N, C-alpha and C positions, 0 to 999 in steps of 0.2 A: 966731249964728255957728255954722257946722258944719264939721267936719273928717272926712275919710275915712281909714281905716287898713285896707288890704287884706291885711295879712300875719298877722293874728292868728287863733287858734282859740279857740272858746268853751271854758270850763272852769267847773266848780262849785267854785271856790276857796273854802275856809273851810267847806265843807259835806261831808257824807258820806251814803251811802245806807243805808237800812234793808232789812229783809226784805220781798220783794214779797208782795202779796196778790192773789189771782185770784178772779174771778167771771165766768162766762159768757165773753164776748169780751174782757173787760178784765183787764189786769194793771196794778196801780197800785203804784209803788215810792215809799215815803216818803223825803223828803229831810230830813235832820236837821242841826241846828246845835248844837254843844256849848256855844257861848258867844254869847249875844245881848246886846250892850252896851245896847241900848235907846235909842241916840241917833238912830235913824231908825225911825219907826213909820208904818204904812200903814193908812188907814181907808177906808171905803166911802162914797161919795156916790151916792144912788139917784136915777135919772132915770126909768127904766121906759118910755121912749118913743123916738120917732123923733128923731134929732138932725141938725142942720146945723152944721158947723164952718166958720167963716170963717177962712181962712188968709192974710188980707191981710198983706203984708210978707214972706211966705215967699220965699226966694231963687229957688225953682224957677219959680213962676208967680204974679205979683201978681194978686189978685182970685180966686184959686182957692178953691172951696168943696168940702167933703166931706160927703156925705149917707149916713147909715147908721142902722140901729137901734142905739141906744146905751143899754143898760139901766142902766149905772152908770159912775161914774168912781172913781178912787182919789185920796185926798188924802194926800200924803207930808209928814210933819212931821220935821224934823231940827234938830240943834243943831251948832254949830261947835266947842264946847269939850268934847265927849264926855259932857256931862250928859244925863240921860234926857229924851227928847222926850215932850211931853204928847200923848196920842192925841186927846183932845177928842171932842166930840159929832159926830154926822153933820150935814153942812151943809144937808141938805134931802132931802125925800122927795116926789116928785111922784106922786100917785096916778093910776093908769090910764095909758093910752097918750097921750102928750103929744108936742108938737113943741118941742124945746129948742134954743135958739141958743147955741152955744159960740164962743169966740174962741181959736183955736189949740189944738193937741193937748195941749200942756203949758203951763200958765199959773201965774204966781206968785199966791199968795193972802196976805192979811194974816195974820200969825202972832201967837202969844202972846209975852209978854216972854221973851227968851232963846231963842225957837224960831222957825223959819222954815217956811213951808209952800208947796207947789205942788200943783196938780191935774193929773193926766194921765188920758187916756182909754185904758184898757188894751186892747192889741192894735190899736186904731185908730191909735195912733201908728205902729206898724210897718206896718200896711196902707196908710196914707196915703203912707208912703215908697215902698212897692211900686207903688202906683197912679201916683205922680208920676215914676217912672222914664221919662226921655226924654219927659216930658209935652208939651213944647213942639213936638215933632215936628221936621220938616226944618229945618235951619239954612240950607240952600241951596234956592232955588226951582227944583228940578228940574222938568222939563216933565211928568213922569209924575204928579205929585201934584195932588190936587183943590184947589179954592179953599178948601174947609173946612179941609184940612190946613194950608194956608198961613196961614189966619186964626186957627184955633183949636187946631191941633196934635191931640193925642189926646183932646180934649174932644168927646164924653163918654168917660170911661174907667171901667169898672165891673167888679166881680167878685162872684160869689155865694158864700154860705156857709150853714151850718146851725147853729142854736143847739145848745148842748150838751144841753139838755133834750129835744131831738128825736132824739137818738141812742139807739137801742133799748138799754135795760139800763143806761145810764150813771147815771141818777138813783138806781137801786137799789144799784148798786155803791158810789157815794159815800156812801149812807146807812148801809150796814152795815160798811164798812171801818173798821178801828181807826185812831184818830189818836193818835200817840205824844206824850208830854209835851214832848219837844224837837223836834217836827216843825214845819218851816217851809215845806214844799212837797211836790210830787208830780211824778213822771214818769208820764204816762198812756199806756199802750199799748193799742191795739185790734187784736186778731188779730195780736199781736206787732209791729205797726207803731207807731212812736212818734208819738202824736197831738199831745201838748203837754207842755211843762215849765212848771210854775208854782211860783215861789219868792218868799217875802216875807222880811222882816227878823226877825220876832219870832214865837215860837210862839203867843202870844195873838192876833196879827193873823191867822195862818193859820187858827186855829180859827174866827174870825169870818168869814173869806173862803172857807172850804172849799167851801161850796155855790155860791159865785159862779161856779165852773167850769161850772155848768149854764147860766149867762147868757153865757158866752163863745161865740165862733163858731168853727166847725171846717169844714174842707173837706169836699166831697161824698165824697171818697175814704174818709174815716174813717167817715162815716155808712154808706156801702155795706159796708165791712168788717164793721161791727157786725151787719149783716143777713145777710151771706153766711157769716160764720164765727162762729156763736153760742157756740162753746166754744173758748177759747184752748188752746194746747198745754200739756201737763203738763211741768213742768221740776222734776225732783227731784234732791236730793243727800242721800244717806243717811249717817247716823252709823255709824261702824264700831264695833260693840259690843265686838268682841274686843280693841280697843286701849284701851278705857276702864277702866283698872284703878284710877284715883283721880280726884279732882276736877281736877287739873292736866291729865290726859289728856282728860277730858271737855271742858275749856275749849279745848284744842287742836282737838278735833273740831268743836266749835261754830264756832270761828274759821275752820276749813277750809271748812265748809258756807257760812258767810257770804261767804267769798272766792269760792266757786263762784257764788253768786248774783250777786255784784258783777261777775264776769267775764261772765256771761250778759247782765246789764244793759248793760255797756259795749259788748258786741257789738251789741246792739239799738240803741244810741244813736250808733253810728259815723257815721251820716249827718248828725248834728248837731254832735258834738263833735270830729270829726277833720278837718272841712273848714275851710279858711280862710274868713273872713267879712270883709265890708266894714263897718266900724263908723262910724256917724255920730253925733257928739256933738250932742245936742239942748239940754241944759241942764247947767250946772255949779251945784251947790248945796253950797257949803262944801267939805267933804272928799269929797263924793259927785258922781258924774257920771251923768247919764241919757243912754243911748245907744239907737239902734235899729240893727239889723244885717240883712244879707242876704248870701247866698253868691253865687258865680258860678252862673248859671242854666244848668246842663248838663241837657239833656232826658233823659239816661239815669241821672241820679243823684237821690237823695232831697234835697229842698230845704226848708229851714225859714227863715222870717223871724221877727223878734221884737224885743224891747226889754229893756233891763236897766238896773239901777242898780248901780254898782260903787263900793266904797270906795277911797280913795287907795292902799291896799295891795293892791288887786286882789280883795278879798273881794266875793262876789256878795251884794247885799242885796235885789235884786228881779230876777226873770226871768220872762218870759212868751213863749212861742213859738207859731207857727202853721205847720202843715205844708201846703205848697202841693200842689195836685193836679198830675197830669201835664200837663193842658191849661194850667194857669196857668204852669207852668215853661216850656212851649213858647212861650207868648206872650211871656214875659219874655226868653227866649232870642232870639226873632226881633227884638224891639225892640233888644236889646243889639247884635246883629250889624248891624242897620241903622245904629245910631248909630256903631258903630266904622267903618263904611264911609262915613260922611258922608251917609247916607241915599241913596246912589247904589245903585239896584237891581241894576245889573250887577255892581258890586264886591261887594255883599252876597251875591248869588247865588254868585259865585266863592268867597267865604269859606265858604259853606255847602255847597260842592261840588255845586251844583245849577244848573239853568237859570233864566233870568229869569222865564220863564212859570211854572215850577213855584213859584218864590218868590212870585209874585203869587197863585197859587192857595192857597198856605199862609197868606198874609196874609188872604185872604178867609175861609178856614176858621177862622182865629184871631179873626175879628171885626173886622179892620182894613181891610176892603174900602173903607170910606168915605174912606180916605186917598188913594185912587187915582182918576184920571179914568176915566170910563166906557169910553173907547176902549181903555185899557190892560186893563181887566177883560175886555172883549170879545175882545181879542187873545189873552189867556191862555186863554180858554174854547175858542177855535178852534185853539189850538196842539196 
């Protein structure tokens, strides 16, 4: 069962930010948790190969499958009574490149006595939701649409991405940056652009999963920024030596500098944390809820999709985000406008303040030309 809530903004409730660390194009801000109860733990399950996920029974489209490179999954263990959850051993390690068949993006697993577990595929949960937007295509058999659009909708629907290990300088930055004792996550900026947010529930889990960021996927925009801007901007906030007459005044100066850093970080994350998002509940696990989310797809604004686990009091226990490229946002924007117009090309063109011929050209440029009949495409070319 899924529900959508379009009125909420994301927030790092129950967490705080540490001092940023910079190297080359990367600025990494540690996310800290002062109290980790330990009743939710996250472990890694290694696959290391190409994965096919059967989504039979999904409400969006029965029989839908998802194909991607899936290096690992995450196993979430939790308890309902607040007792410490057992982390347990890794569930498997497939050596080399393999083809793995999965059933659903989030699936319940057998747990130990007093604990419950489920497996999720990090970021793939969010990306599948993005790919499935309006997947079934036209609800009305308008004369402009091809037989393929009538039979199969947006199948095939695909997006490309880059592994974190392929982003120039990222592996070295993760290797040398300090990990704090109470650190449970990071905000990763590339050339001052927010690339991803990764948060888990417990400091020990984060230390074990720190380098898994290299296995995550990122948009082409982030990879390009790392190449074009090899040095990030210097952001400094100096201590006022003249005001430090004792330890209390020194503490005040340190607090001011930390506040300056946080204000700068908040400015860089406005595209994620100040925009309303649509939340889709994927699984309820005792006092925890697994959700995926996405914003309204405005082509002139920064857009992030992702997934998170929140406690019943709103505390964030897990969060992972993916920044969409401009082309990905434009594709989603076009599909949203078509769906709002009932897939009527003339109405959608009016909503976009353009002509029908121009809308057809935009659909072709976005990779959706296969939805339309050949004479519609030819008519747009000659217009």
